[in-house]
Backbone as CSV, one residue per row, in Angstrom:
resi,resn,N_x,N_y,N_z,CA_x,CA_y,CA_z,C_x,C_y,C_z
1,MET,0.824,-0.945,0.149,0.089,0.133,0.610,0.655,1.424,-0.117
2,ARG,0.475,2.137,-1.117,1.529,3.408,-0.805,0.687,4.874,-0.300
3,TRP,1.162,5.301,0.576,0.970,6.550,1.016,1.009,7.601,0.381
4,ASP,-0.365,8.117,0.510,-0.875,9.071,-0.538,-0.981,10.152,0.232
5,PRO,0.033,11.276,0.475,-0.173,12.537,1.059,-1.303,13.494,1.115
6,LEU,-2.145,13.368,-0.084,-3.587,14.071,0.075,-3.866,13.191,0.683
7,LEU,-4.321,12.119,0.802,-5.564,11.222,1.253,-5.254,11.649,2.777
8,TYR,-3.773,11.270,3.330,-3.587,11.386,4.516,-3.851,12.676,4.947
9,SER,-3.597,13.890,4.541,-3.842,15.703,4.568,-5.456,15.713,5.090
10,TRP,-6.478,14.660,4.320,-7.602,14.846,4.129,-8.473,14.495,5.674
11,ASP,-7.553,13.330,5.675,-8.184,12.099,6.994,-7.545,13.083,8.206
12,VAL,-6.464,14.115,8.060,-6.144,14.684,9.510,-6.734,15.853,9.861
13,SER,-7.642,16.609,8.261,-8.966,17.678,8.319,-10.024,17.089,9.076
14,LEU,-10.099,15.965,8.323,-11.804,15.528,8.879,-11.774,15.621,9.953
15,TYR,-10.659,14.482,10.727,-10.597,13.956,12.238,-10.495,15.351,13.302
16,THR,-9.632,16.296,12.657,-9.554,18.089,13.637,-10.602,18.166,13.944
17,ARG,-11.507,18.744,12.861,-12.708,18.940,12.584,-13.756,18.530,13.561
18,LEU,-13.981,17.249,13.516,-14.926,16.414,13.707,-14.612,16.197,15.532
19,TYR,-13.251,16.148,15.615,-12.969,15.266,17.393,-12.217,16.541,17.913
20,SER,-11.924,17.365,17.064,-11.383,18.651,17.883,-10.229,18.616,18.585
21,TRP,-9.354,17.104,17.698,-7.733,16.444,18.370,-6.575,17.647,18.093
22,ASP,-6.071,17.372,18.682,-4.259,18.201,18.382,-3.759,16.862,17.667
23,VAL,-3.491,17.446,15.987,-2.665,16.121,15.440,-0.725,16.885,15.485
24,LEU,-0.333,16.137,15.746,1.439,16.215,16.123,2.164,15.283,14.558
25,CYS,2.252,16.156,13.530,2.636,15.068,12.210,3.771,15.850,12.088
26,GLY,4.703,14.707,11.965,6.365,14.931,11.945,6.682,14.293,10.156
27,GLY,7.555,15.237,9.844,8.491,14.703,7.949,9.140,15.194,7.964
28,SER,9.326,15.280,6.235,10.159,15.765,5.490,9.271,17.426,5.445
29,HIS,10.447,18.474,4.931,9.855,19.754,5.126,8.607,19.916,3.690
30,THR,9.225,18.954,2.711,7.827,19.048,2.033,7.140,18.178,1.889
31,CYS,6.786,17.223,2.755,5.184,17.163,2.886,4.899,17.838,4.728
32,ILE,5.697,18.332,4.928,4.919,19.265,6.220,4.233,20.483,5.489
33,ARG,4.781,20.825,4.650,4.155,21.940,3.518,3.002,21.777,3.160
34,LEU,2.829,20.804,2.524,1.810,19.918,2.101,0.603,19.414,2.669
35,VAL,1.113,19.189,3.771,-0.087,18.706,4.594,-0.350,20.086,5.283
36,ALA,-0.093,20.978,5.353,-0.162,22.319,6.000,-1.338,22.825,5.294
37,SER,-0.556,23.116,3.897,-1.734,23.467,3.146,-2.858,23.039,2.501
38,ARG,-3.019,21.251,2.961,-4.176,21.137,2.716,-5.297,21.093,4.036
39,ASN,-4.536,21.594,5.181,-5.767,21.706,6.144,-5.356,23.039,7.274
40,GLY,-5.367,23.821,6.502,-5.076,25.053,7.638,-4.726,25.385,8.480
41,SER,-5.683,26.107,9.782,-5.186,25.983,10.918,-5.233,24.931,12.062
42,HIS,-5.943,24.303,11.389,-6.279,22.624,12.537,-4.677,21.975,12.911
43,VAL,-3.554,21.838,11.670,-2.387,21.731,12.190,-1.368,22.437,12.320
44,CYS,-1.461,23.297,11.198,-0.519,24.573,11.474,0.074,25.127,12.730
45,THR,-0.877,25.550,13.527,-0.854,26.145,14.849,-0.460,25.763,15.537
46,LEU,0.092,23.906,15.592,0.655,22.999,16.151,2.004,23.200,15.640
47,TRP,2.185,23.224,15.186,4.151,23.215,14.036,4.492,24.498,14.145
48,GLN,3.541,25.396,13.971,4.085,26.772,14.768,4.716,27.060,16.650
49,ASN,3.936,26.634,16.246,4.418,26.679,18.251,5.164,25.836,18.671
50,ALA,5.425,26.270,20.142,6.715,25.505,20.966,6.454,23.988,20.879
51,PRO,7.969,23.099,20.535,7.736,21.326,20.795,6.408,20.936,21.521
52,GLU,5.668,19.823,21.569,5.104,19.482,22.448,5.384,18.227,22.958
53,LEU,4.949,18.876,24.826,5.432,17.473,25.556,4.088,16.609,25.749
54,LEU,4.708,15.410,25.155,3.898,14.195,25.346,4.289,13.270,25.909
55,LEU,3.911,12.682,27.068,4.255,11.603,28.288,5.879,11.402,28.422
56,GLY,5.842,12.761,28.626,7.219,13.119,29.520,8.206,13.685,28.139
57,SER,8.418,13.718,27.241,9.098,13.790,26.448,8.487,14.670,24.986
58,TRP,9.620,15.506,25.000,9.359,16.633,23.595,9.292,16.473,22.222
59,PHE,8.368,16.909,21.796,8.183,16.741,20.098,8.240,17.845,19.110
60,ASP,8.959,17.716,18.693,8.526,18.810,17.283,7.998,18.158,16.010
61,CYS,7.838,18.866,15.233,7.150,18.392,13.503,8.385,17.784,12.691
62,HIS,9.610,18.013,13.077,10.465,17.000,12.574,10.767,15.874,13.367
63,LEU,10.873,15.957,14.224,11.017,14.638,15.335,12.050,14.483,15.389
64,ASP,13.023,15.584,15.502,14.545,14.719,15.514,15.301,15.289,17.053
65,MET,14.468,15.472,17.592,14.430,15.312,19.313,15.090,16.281,19.887
66,SER,15.343,17.545,18.883,16.049,18.471,19.633,15.710,19.319,20.542
67,ALA,14.568,19.209,21.035,13.928,20.248,21.888,14.257,19.142,23.177
68,HIS,13.923,17.798,22.928,13.772,17.110,23.976,15.058,16.810,24.525
69,ILE,16.439,16.566,23.887,17.550,16.368,24.393,18.331,17.992,25.117
70,SER,17.709,19.287,24.539,18.388,20.420,24.839,17.736,20.440,26.569
71,LYS,16.157,20.218,26.509,15.565,20.475,27.782,16.048,19.205,28.750
72,LEU,16.411,18.093,28.290,16.891,16.820,29.210,18.421,17.212,29.801
73,SER,19.539,18.202,29.132,20.404,18.160,29.167,20.409,19.496,30.166
74,SER,19.049,20.423,30.289,19.254,21.539,30.901,18.946,21.305,32.322
75,SER,17.547,20.495,32.431,17.476,19.570,33.795,18.116,18.992,34.297
76,ALA,19.268,18.133,33.560,19.879,17.058,34.059,21.423,17.962,34.615
77,PHE,21.975,19.006,33.970,23.006,19.930,34.404,22.503,20.563,35.671
78,TYR,21.285,20.546,35.659,21.153,21.890,36.875,20.748,20.740,37.953
79,TYR,20.638,19.669,37.890,20.738,18.627,39.494,22.502,18.365,39.454
80,LEU,23.116,18.169,38.097,24.505,17.991,38.564,25.427,19.420,39.453
81,HIS,24.628,20.746,39.350,25.448,21.610,39.691,24.994,21.688,41.489
82,ASN,23.992,21.459,41.548,23.288,21.224,43.092,23.758,19.929,44.016
83,VAL,23.775,18.903,43.253,24.913,17.672,43.714,26.134,18.089,43.989
84,SER,26.787,18.661,42.933,28.456,19.243,43.107,28.598,20.074,44.702
85,ARG,27.093,20.799,45.477,27.746,22.055,46.142,27.798,20.800,47.012
86,ILE,27.395,19.786,47.293,27.545,18.591,49.088,28.258,17.649,48.397
87,ARG,28.892,17.511,47.444,30.016,16.507,46.937,30.325,16.120,48.167
88,ARG,31.367,16.924,48.505,31.997,16.934,49.807,31.522,16.135,51.197
89,PHE,30.425,16.559,51.301,29.711,15.855,52.145,29.345,14.536,52.343
90,LEU,28.990,13.938,51.093,28.531,12.504,50.592,29.556,11.173,50.116
91,SER,29.362,10.599,50.716,30.023,9.098,50.244,30.121,8.778,48.648
92,VAL,30.624,7.906,48.036,30.707,7.908,46.852,28.929,7.029,46.504
93,ASP,28.370,6.008,47.721,27.369,5.510,47.084,26.309,6.332,47.219
94,THR,26.452,7.254,48.145,25.037,8.426,48.193,25.060,8.793,47.034
95,THR,26.324,9.230,46.744,26.382,10.082,45.277,25.571,9.396,44.278
96,LYS,26.392,8.116,44.390,25.271,7.305,42.969,24.419,7.241,42.866
97,ALA,23.306,7.157,44.356,22.191,7.140,44.224,21.610,8.243,44.012
98,LEU,22.434,9.635,44.191,21.794,10.673,44.080,21.492,10.938,42.337
99,VAL,22.688,10.805,41.838,23.096,10.855,40.421,21.986,10.284,39.873
100,HIS,21.717,8.704,39.991,20.656,7.482,39.343,19.610,8.386,39.586
101,ALA,19.320,8.966,40.492,17.077,9.271,40.763,17.222,10.578,40.181
102,PHE,18.035,11.753,40.124,17.959,12.755,39.274,18.556,13.039,37.666
103,VAL,19.616,11.955,37.814,20.327,12.433,36.426,20.026,11.649,34.981
104,THR,20.859,10.011,35.759,20.721,8.979,34.581,19.129,8.658,34.343
105,SER,18.359,8.666,35.465,16.802,7.934,35.225,16.254,8.833,34.108
106,ARG,16.606,10.456,34.418,16.234,11.031,33.074,16.899,10.911,31.871
107,VAL,17.806,10.354,31.569,18.542,10.229,30.513,17.937,8.864,29.894
108,ASP,17.866,7.558,30.771,17.243,6.420,30.242,15.946,6.066,30.054
109,TYR,15.131,7.538,30.801,13.891,7.732,29.834,13.141,8.091,28.781
110,CYS,12.612,6.907,27.901,11.926,7.179,26.752,13.266,7.220,25.718
111,ASN,14.562,7.051,26.451,15.468,6.898,25.074,15.485,6.127,23.677
112,SER,14.639,4.956,23.948,14.968,4.261,22.595,14.081,5.564,21.490
113,LEU,13.525,6.694,21.803,13.179,7.376,20.726,14.150,8.741,19.755
114,LEU,15.757,8.110,20.321,16.931,8.773,20.144,17.511,8.042,19.493
115,TYR,17.446,7.001,18.852,17.581,5.801,18.250,17.718,6.491,16.634
116,GLY,18.724,6.323,16.100,18.914,6.559,14.784,19.269,7.836,14.380
117,LEU,19.400,8.978,15.781,19.754,10.127,15.500,21.437,10.736,15.123
118,PRO,21.516,11.696,14.554,23.225,12.018,13.915,24.298,12.165,15.751
119,ALA,25.704,11.776,15.399,25.949,11.497,16.369,26.753,13.012,17.371
120,SER,25.912,14.282,16.341,26.092,15.726,17.151,25.088,15.607,18.243
121,HIS,24.120,15.213,18.045,23.040,15.048,19.162,22.848,13.949,20.053
122,LEU,23.596,12.959,20.239,23.852,11.959,20.765,24.725,12.414,22.002
123,LYS,26.030,12.949,21.563,27.054,13.527,22.206,26.277,14.779,23.378
124,LYS,25.503,15.614,23.109,24.874,16.555,24.037,24.232,15.427,25.230
125,VAL,23.941,14.441,24.969,23.251,13.483,26.333,24.286,12.938,26.759
126,GLN,25.528,12.386,26.002,26.368,11.843,26.645,27.519,12.921,27.745
127,ARG,27.803,13.981,26.943,28.092,14.968,27.412,27.664,15.052,29.090
128,VAL,25.809,14.384,29.171,25.539,14.508,30.461,25.903,13.513,31.166
129,LEU,26.132,12.215,30.705,26.846,11.359,31.868,28.479,11.299,31.993
130,ASN,29.335,12.039,31.009,30.413,12.196,31.635,30.559,13.352,32.563
131,SER,29.775,13.977,32.712,29.789,15.184,33.853,29.321,14.509,34.821
132,ALA,28.121,13.663,34.952,27.883,12.947,35.811,28.786,12.023,36.747
133,ALA,29.312,11.283,35.526,31.194,9.841,36.323,32.015,10.723,36.755
134,ARG,32.482,12.059,35.756,33.481,13.007,36.917,32.559,13.368,37.908
135,LEU,31.358,13.784,38.590,30.834,13.986,39.848,30.930,12.941,40.953
136,VAL,30.612,11.861,40.380,30.859,10.726,40.965,31.864,10.273,41.613
137,CYS,33.132,10.278,41.093,34.483,9.813,41.220,35.048,11.086,41.433
138,ARG,34.700,12.728,41.544,35.351,13.769,42.442,36.869,13.683,41.155
139,ALA,36.417,13.661,39.867,37.480,14.154,39.316,37.590,15.242,38.561
140,SER,38.483,15.612,37.773,38.578,16.929,36.868,37.541,17.173,36.027
141,ARG,37.029,18.067,35.484,36.240,18.132,34.570,37.338,17.964,33.391
142,HIS,38.607,17.905,33.245,39.116,17.924,32.054,40.100,16.666,31.801
143,CYS,39.665,15.920,32.743,40.007,14.172,32.615,39.163,13.411,31.658
144,HIS,39.887,12.646,31.384,39.467,11.574,30.227,38.249,10.567,31.304
145,VAL,37.649,10.809,30.196,35.885,9.871,31.026,36.047,8.659,30.763
146,THR,36.622,8.168,29.613,35.970,6.532,29.698,36.350,5.969,30.370
147,PRO,37.614,6.033,31.205,38.343,4.958,32.277,36.598,5.081,33.904
148,LEU,36.792,6.199,33.789,35.585,6.170,35.040,34.613,5.593,34.302
149,LEU,33.942,5.901,33.260,32.770,4.719,32.929,33.046,3.358,32.977
150,TYR,33.977,3.292,32.373,34.558,2.075,32.370,34.507,1.516,33.994
151,GLU,34.506,2.493,34.799,35.391,1.488,36.397,33.880,1.131,36.901
152,MET,33.077,2.428,36.611,31.543,2.032,37.008,30.728,1.140,36.235
153,HIS,31.419,0.911,35.523,30.319,-0.498,34.474,28.895,0.873,33.979
154,TRP,29.378,2.233,33.508,28.474,2.525,32.710,28.267,2.448,31.412
155,LEU,27.237,1.963,30.445,27.252,1.989,29.208,26.860,3.476,28.694
156,PRO,27.698,3.822,27.743,27.841,4.815,26.958,26.170,5.293,26.242
157,VAL,25.630,6.170,25.914,24.666,6.279,25.351,24.032,5.479,24.156
158,THR,24.465,5.708,23.335,24.445,4.792,22.178,24.275,3.172,22.643
159,GLN,24.974,2.453,23.462,24.382,1.203,24.026,23.277,1.536,24.941
160,ARG,23.420,2.576,25.720,21.775,2.186,26.460,20.863,2.645,25.626
161,ILE,20.285,3.101,24.580,19.598,3.195,23.390,19.316,1.893,23.206
162,SER,20.485,1.103,22.405,20.159,-0.129,22.135,19.582,-1.466,22.836
163,PHE,20.573,-1.100,24.293,19.890,-2.158,25.542,18.151,-1.876,25.636
164,LYS,17.694,-0.215,25.527,16.797,-0.384,25.622,15.284,-0.962,25.004
165,ILE,15.660,-0.984,23.394,15.108,-1.479,22.061,14.734,-2.975,22.649
166,LEU,16.293,-3.462,22.590,16.372,-5.245,22.917,15.684,-5.329,23.734
167,LEU,15.307,-5.037,24.819,14.792,-5.371,25.916,12.996,-5.091,25.453
168,PHE,13.187,-4.345,24.752,11.235,-4.700,24.234,11.067,-5.736,23.378
169,VAL,12.356,-5.872,22.581,11.928,-6.892,21.578,11.750,-8.234,22.542
170,PHE,12.637,-8.556,23.339,12.736,-9.903,24.237,11.251,-9.997,24.896
171,LYS,10.667,-8.623,25.013,9.741,-8.835,26.202,8.279,-8.978,25.074
172,ALA,8.239,-8.566,24.199,7.457,-8.989,23.126,7.505,-10.086,22.476
173,ILE,8.701,-10.714,22.548,9.198,-12.357,21.685,8.272,-13.198,22.999
174,HIS,8.427,-12.933,24.179,8.153,-13.537,25.123,6.711,-13.478,25.911
175,GLY,5.954,-12.737,25.116,4.453,-11.997,25.729,4.252,-11.322,26.977
176,ILE,5.230,-10.358,27.171,5.045,-9.694,28.807,5.325,-8.328,28.081
177,ALA,5.332,-7.998,26.814,5.165,-6.839,26.339,3.618,-6.290,25.857
178,PRO,3.430,-4.685,26.070,1.960,-4.229,25.715,1.781,-4.839,24.121
179,SER,0.290,-4.995,23.894,0.089,-5.709,22.648,0.362,-4.345,21.319
180,TYR,0.502,-3.399,21.653,1.286,-2.180,20.651,2.693,-2.456,20.166
181,LEU,3.584,-3.694,21.057,4.842,-3.541,20.890,4.543,-4.909,19.973
182,LYS,4.127,-5.437,20.860,3.956,-7.450,20.276,3.511,-7.555,18.894
183,ASP,2.553,-6.520,18.339,2.624,-6.352,17.159,3.193,-6.030,15.843
184,LEU,4.243,-5.510,16.860,4.995,-4.600,15.464,6.562,-5.753,15.889
185,VAL,6.325,-6.690,16.470,7.285,-7.791,16.164,7.233,-9.316,16.218
186,SER,7.366,-10.123,15.113,7.203,-11.504,14.390,8.237,-12.229,14.446
187,VAL,7.959,-13.275,14.650,9.213,-14.344,14.696,9.212,-14.812,13.758
188,LYS,10.637,-14.725,12.890,11.024,-15.439,11.483,11.091,-17.059,11.699
189,LYS,9.846,-17.321,10.742,9.462,-19.225,10.923,10.747,-19.564,10.189
190,GLN,10.588,-20.733,10.780,11.902,-21.612,10.395,11.374,-22.142,8.741
191,GLY,12.489,-22.173,8.100,11.534,-23.093,6.630,11.449,-24.630,6.284
192,ALA,11.072,-25.106,5.272,11.020,-26.363,5.449,12.438,-27.192,5.137
193,TYR,13.424,-26.227,4.441,14.509,-27.007,3.938,15.493,-26.965,5.339
194,ASP,16.601,-27.512,5.324,17.431,-27.158,6.460,18.746,-26.663,5.443
195,LEU,18.595,-24.997,6.013,19.358,-24.158,5.003,20.375,-23.598,6.371
196,ARG,21.439,-23.115,5.972,21.888,-22.409,6.661,21.638,-21.213,7.842
197,SER,20.939,-20.657,7.094,19.683,-19.844,8.413,18.879,-20.100,9.352
198,SER,18.471,-21.358,8.860,18.003,-22.354,10.338,18.415,-22.325,11.365
199,THR,19.731,-22.549,10.936,20.498,-22.750,12.430,20.852,-21.871,13.595
200,ASN,20.400,-20.306,12.661,20.894,-19.109,13.604,19.972,-18.641,14.615
201,GLY,19.188,-19.610,15.453,18.359,-19.065,16.476,17.163,-18.471,15.895
202,LEU,17.042,-18.318,17.113,15.794,-17.014,17.132,15.922,-15.915,16.554
203,LEU,14.927,-15.104,15.568,15.406,-14.237,14.410,14.029,-13.411,14.581
204,VAL,14.180,-12.405,14.000,13.027,-11.275,14.106,12.498,-11.162,12.567
205,ALA,11.342,-11.119,11.911,11.348,-10.854,10.796,11.283,-9.788,10.389
206,THR,12.243,-9.343,9.060,12.633,-7.762,9.115,11.682,-7.096,7.888
207,PRO,11.132,-6.088,8.022,10.060,-5.175,7.455,10.319,-5.961,5.520
208,SER,9.417,-5.827,5.065,9.078,-6.519,3.582,9.477,-5.040,2.323
209,PHE,9.829,-3.626,3.077,9.589,-2.701,2.418,10.508,-1.632,2.926
210,ARG,11.027,-0.558,1.996,12.427,0.467,2.332,11.403,1.756,2.386
211,THR,12.696,1.699,3.602,12.170,2.814,4.201,13.301,4.283,4.266
212,ARG,13.070,5.497,5.175,13.840,6.144,4.692,14.874,6.255,5.626
213,ALA,15.985,6.680,5.577,17.146,6.432,6.926,16.782,7.673,7.897
214,THR,16.121,8.907,7.034,16.290,9.798,8.232,15.146,9.565,9.231
215,LEU,13.786,9.259,8.723,12.473,8.405,9.878,12.544,7.181,10.002
216,GLY,12.356,6.833,8.581,11.822,5.324,8.942,12.747,4.123,9.438
217,ASP,13.738,4.615,8.933,14.809,3.530,9.959,15.197,3.705,11.000
218,ARG,14.585,4.578,11.814,14.332,5.334,13.356,13.321,4.518,13.698
219,SER,12.496,4.186,13.476,11.088,3.123,13.871,11.341,1.653,14.533
220,PHE,10.630,1.646,15.265,11.079,0.522,16.278,10.659,-0.904,15.821
221,TYR,9.734,-0.832,14.027,9.028,-1.671,13.561,10.320,-2.279,12.745
222,VAL,11.499,-0.977,12.464,12.618,-1.576,11.644,13.892,-1.564,12.424
223,ALA,14.147,-0.668,13.557,15.314,-0.645,14.172,15.267,-2.154,15.215
224,ALA,13.825,-2.814,15.436,13.782,-4.008,16.496,14.310,-5.326,16.035
225,PRO,14.261,-6.045,14.346,15.006,-6.554,13.738,16.038,-6.493,13.297
226,LYS,16.513,-5.634,12.852,18.150,-5.022,12.789,18.646,-5.123,14.087
227,LEU,18.568,-4.761,15.247,19.603,-5.002,16.219,19.173,-6.367,16.854
228,TRP,18.316,-7.060,17.098,18.022,-8.192,17.394,18.541,-9.116,16.847
229,ASN,18.788,-9.252,15.181,19.528,-10.490,14.318,20.494,-9.954,14.644
230,THR,21.317,-9.294,15.493,22.783,-9.208,15.447,23.429,-9.628,16.529
231,LEU,22.853,-9.595,17.637,22.731,-10.711,18.883,23.835,-12.174,18.324
232,PRO,24.455,-12.537,19.528,24.923,-13.589,19.503,23.939,-14.525,19.143
233,ARG,23.966,-15.305,19.172,22.811,-16.674,19.536,22.554,-17.036,20.812
234,GLU,23.729,-17.253,21.849,23.313,-17.534,22.763,22.509,-16.751,23.924
235,ILE,22.403,-14.975,23.126,21.844,-14.159,23.919,20.407,-14.772,23.087
236,ARG,20.050,-14.282,22.089,18.650,-14.656,21.588,17.963,-16.206,22.006
237,GLU,18.496,-16.539,22.467,17.822,-17.960,22.872,17.539,-17.751,24.549
238,LEU,18.048,-16.850,24.924,17.393,-16.981,26.916,16.060,-16.844,26.963
239,THR,15.802,-17.303,27.975,14.176,-17.122,28.212,13.792,-16.303,29.699
240,ASP,14.666,-15.924,30.055,14.621,-15.666,31.569,15.176,-13.978,31.459
241,ILE,14.662,-13.065,31.957,14.631,-11.955,31.512,15.619,-11.436,32.440
242,ARG,15.735,-11.871,33.914,16.924,-11.313,34.909,18.564,-12.159,33.388
243,THR,18.195,-12.700,33.341,19.522,-13.554,32.700,19.791,-13.029,31.511
244,PHE,18.831,-12.466,30.479,18.768,-11.777,29.133,19.833,-10.617,29.884
245,LYS,19.066,-9.466,30.499,19.161,-8.191,30.951,20.802,-8.508,31.446
246,SER,21.211,-9.245,32.453,22.627,-9.324,32.567,23.524,-9.257,31.475
247,HIS,23.269,-10.667,30.175,23.910,-10.938,29.277,23.969,-9.737,28.057
248,LEU,22.867,-9.370,27.943,22.725,-8.413,27.133,24.062,-6.950,27.431
249,LYS,23.571,-6.414,28.659,24.669,-5.716,29.578,25.954,-5.785,29.245
250,THR,26.393,-7.160,29.425,27.752,-7.614,29.328,28.519,-7.466,28.218
251,TYR,27.402,-7.734,27.169,27.375,-7.525,25.494,27.634,-6.102,24.875
252,LEU,27.025,-5.657,25.254,26.786,-4.102,25.304,27.923,-3.509,25.592
253,PHE,28.693,-3.696,26.901,29.793,-3.383,27.412,30.988,-3.542,26.808
254,LYS,31.094,-4.793,26.486,32.448,-5.054,25.337,32.473,-4.474,24.174
255,GLU,31.086,-4.131,23.783,31.338,-3.744,22.031,31.692,-2.138,22.752
256,ALA,31.158,-1.830,23.648,31.862,-0.121,23.762,33.116,0.368,24.124
257,PHE,33.645,-0.977,25.085,34.980,-0.473,25.621,35.983,-1.340,25.217
258,PHE,35.772,-2.164,24.284,36.656,-3.140,23.601,36.669,-3.053,22.419
């Protein structure tokens, strides 16, 4: 089925008129101008205003998450500054608890939305983790941060995003994820012939259509099989979630630091 922007714009206009919904549409500049010209004020006012806060994440019409990253960084550095003022009175374990409560929990919240973003965007989030690691270890702001992350066994931002998506895939495969995620993940069926691919273990079916690298490749439907099928077979065949999380973190940790 081919996506028709004209039909889609008519649907948006109809629903916003009948139900007075706020609709946030993302896409390229060309698609946005096309839908805006067909729907008048029903959608344009939302695009031209500030980014919208939905379920704790900030979205704009281009879905580049730049507003979300800026607000995340600003909030995280605010708490890091406050913790740094009392750091000399705290132990390492207490500092870790505060950093996790106010900083890393914010970095990890909905971080799967950051999958596929340019490195320039992710560097801003990584800078938050680097500052948090230096604060915990009471290290200089100019010191090399990789040994600190390695010592505390903290995953970099890219691996944290992969960890979250792969955990969603595991839950979807084993029936402990919400239905809207389980519908997006389908296990590849074994063929009737004894091929080399039939011995690769539990694999997820990949989409049969092409997507755009800017937005389509960032969707969970495309990212899930891409990340899952590259895992070692012994990890994909695990059934206990605690064991899976432990082995997955070890695998991603080695990928990041070795």
